[in-house]
N, C-alpha and C positions, 0 to 999 in steps of 0.2 A: 507493409501492406497498405492498400489505398486508404485514404481518410474515411472514417466511418461516418454514416449519416447522423445528423444531429437530431436527437429525439425532440418531439413536439411539446414536451412538458417544460415547466419553468422551475422545477425543483433544482436544488443545489447539485452541481456536477462534481464528481470525485474522480481523481486519477486512479487508474488501475495499477500503475507501476508500484505503488506502495503496498499492495495487497496480493499481487500475483507473483509467484516465484517462477521467473523465467530461467531455464536451465542452459540455454544456448541461443545463439543467433537464429537458430532454426525452430525456436519454440513456437507453439500455435499462435501466440499473440504478436509475433514479430514477422511471421511469414504468411503467405497466402494459404488459406485452408485447403487441405488436400482434397481432391475430388473423390467421392465415394466410388466403389466398384460399379462398373456398368451393369445394368440389369437386363439379362437376356432371357428368352424363353417365355413361357406362359405366365401371365400375371397371376400372382398368388401361389405359384409353385414353390417348393422348398428350394432354398439356396444350396449351392455346393459348400462343402466344408471350407474351401479356400475363400469363398465369398464371405461366409460368416466370419472367418478369422480376420479378413480385411476390414470389415465393419467394426468388429470389436477393437481392433488396433486403432482405427480412427477415433473411436470414442475415448480410448485411453490417452491418445495424443492431443486431440482438440476438444474433447468433451461431448461430441455429437457426431451423428452421421445421418444421411438421408438415403433411404432405400426407395429408389424409383420403381414405378410399375410393380409395387409390392402386393397389391390387393386386387382380386378379381373385381372388375367394374360392375358385374351383376350384383355382387355383395354390397358394393358401395351404394348402388342405386337402392337396394332393398333397405339398407340401414338408414339412408337419408329419408326415404319415404316413411319408414316406421317411426323415426324420431319426430317427424311432423305430426304423426298420429298421436304419439305419446304426449307431446306438448299440449295438444288440444284436450285429449281425454283426461289428463292429470291436472290441467289448469296451471301449467308451469309458467311463471313470469320471472323476470330478472330479479336477482336478490337485492339490487340497488345498494351496493356498498363499494368502497374503494377497490377492494381486492377482486371481488367477483364481477364487478361492473354494473352499470345502470342500464345497459342496452344489450347485455349478454344473457342468453338463456342456457341454463345448465340443467341437465337431467342426470341425477345420481343413481348409483346402485343398479346399473342396467342389467345385471345378470338375473334379476328377478322378473324381467319383462319378456321372456321367451327364448326359444332355442336359437333365434337369429343372433343374439348377443353372445351365446355360448361359444361361437366360433372364434371370437376375438382373442381371448387370452391364450389360446393354443394355436394361433395361426402359424402355419409352417414356415413362412418367409420372415417372421419377426421373432417368435419365441426363442429360437436357437441363439439369436444375437443377444437377447437379454439374459439368457442362461450363461452365455460367454462372459458378459459383464459382471454378473453376480455369481451364480452357480445353479445347478439343476434343482436345488432345494428352495429356489425363490418362491414367493407368494404373490398372489394378486393383492395389491394394496388398495386400488380403487378402479372403477370403470365408470366413466361418465361421458356425456357429450357436452361440447362447448360451441355454441353458435353466437359469434360476435356480430351484432347488428350494426347497421349504418349509424354513424355519429358516435360510436363508442370511442372512448379515450384510452390511451395506453394503460395497461396494467402495470403496477409497480414491479420493477426488476427484483427478482427473488431467486433463491435456490430451494429446491424441493426438500432438501434434507437439513435445512438450517435450524429446525427446532430440535434436532438430535444433538445432544451435548457431547460431541466429540471434537477434539482439536483438528483443525484443517491445515493442509489437505489430508485426506484419509482414504482408505480403500472404499470403493463404491458400496453403499448400503441401499441405494435406490437406483432404479433404472426405469425411466419413463418414456412413453411413446405418444406421438400425436398422429392419428390417422387423418389424412386429408380427404374429406368427403366432397369438398369443392377445391378448386385451385386455391393455393395460398400465395398471395402476392403482398408486396409491401403496402399497397393501397387498401387492401381489404382486411388487414389485421394479421398477417402472417406472424407466427411466433417470433419474437425478437430474441436473439442470443448474443452472448459475448464469448467467442471462442477462447478456450484456454482457461477460463475462470474456474473450472473444476479443480485447478491447481492453486487457487487462491488460499491464503492463510486465514481468511475470515469469510463471513457471509455478507451479502449486501444489506443495506438498510432500506426500508421502504420509503424514505423521504428524500433520498438522493437521486440525482439524475446521472445516468451512465450512457456512454456511447454504446450502440448495439447495431447489429445487422439483421435483416429479415431472413428467416429460413424459408425462402420461397420454394414451392414444390407443386407439382401437378396433382390433380385429383387422382387418388389411388396410390399415392406415395405415402411414406411414413417417416417421420422424424423420430430418431431414437437418441436419448441423451443421458449422460451421467447425472445423478441426482444433485451433485454439487455445482452443476453448470448454472451460471447466472442467466436468467431469461425472463420473459414476460409476454403476455399477449399484446399484439400491436393495436394501433388505432385503425378504425375502419372509416375511410373517407369516401367509400363508394356507396351505391344505393342498393347493394345486395349483401346477404349474409356470408360470412366465412364460417363454414361448419366443419368441425373436427370431432374425433373421439379420442379422449385421453385414456389410454390403457396403461396403468401404472403398476409397477412391480416393486417389491422390496425384498431384501434378504430375509431368510427364514427366521432370523433372530431379532427382526425389527417389527415393532407394532405397525399394523396396517392402518391406512387412513380410514377405511371403512371396515368395521368388524364383520367379516364375511360370515362367521358362524351365527351371529345374531341377525344379520341383515338378510340372509337367504333362508327361507323356510326349509325345514327338513325334507319335505316331500319334493321340493324343487331340486335340492342338492343331491337327493338320492338317485335321480335319473341322469345326473351329469356323467359324461365320459370320465373314465378313471383318472386321466391326467388332469382334467379340470378339477376333480374332487381333491386331488393332491394340491393344486394351486390355491384353492380356497380354504383348505383345512387349517385350522389354527393349531393343531397338534404338529407344529412345524418341525420340531426337533426330530421326532420319530420318522416323519415322512422324509425329511432331508437326508437322514442317515440311510434310509432304505434306498432312496434314489441314487445317492452317491456311491453306495456299495453294490447297487444293482440287485438288491435282495427284494423278495416279494413281501408284501404286507397283507394282513387281513383287512377286510373292508373298514373304512374309517368309521369310528364309533358313532359319530353324529349323523351319518348318512345311512345307517342300517337300523332295522327294527330291533328294539331291545328284546333279549331273550325272556321268555316267560319264567317267573320264579319257580 
């Protein structure tokens, strides 16, 4: 594969050859990344079963895929505008730390901020891919926005599942997505990825420098990746923001990043569509069993009014 771009940090560089298990000369780290399936039809429409399977296969092989033309641009416009409103109304400012950035604005727990955000976890062109990586009993782990501002520096390379104490490589426990509300370019801070590192036998450390490539994509596209993939936000050397939405899922037996049962008021969750209630319900074992066996369940206990004694 072509030489990877040199990161702009000065941290110690580590070779990937000692930690990545390459199984053949055609492994993701030694060959060009395979192009994702072409996206035809109306933006935001459901994918065919063949297209879903192709994206799931790419994630298994190289650790990620990009779904072009995935989201209706009217929804992209609405989300972008409303995030601007929330930033002002809530007084959101950068966290100013190494991991979250000093010029990056993040708004967390978006499901409490209106029906506009309820469309994201169940979006028909993306959810089936994540179900294919995990299974239909997956849960919403977190839903947040990430706006990387001008002069932001690169985020440390990390894996989203590295705090889970399981030997690596292991079957996926996390499947995360990044919705592009603006174009993602190398210059404006596109997510940087290291293809094939979901097969590594360890996680990256936050003080080392690694070769990586930018996951460039057009506005309305979505990056989907295996939770073990090594990645990080890029540096923004432009004069405009790079805005994305991080829609993160986890397997039903994994603790969520955001506790949805505590973070979402009962009255809000009670009006969610049924599938969204299943995705945020912390009674994951029962819900997962029902989904996998296609059996019906009574309404989730925390979204229904308790019976009178």
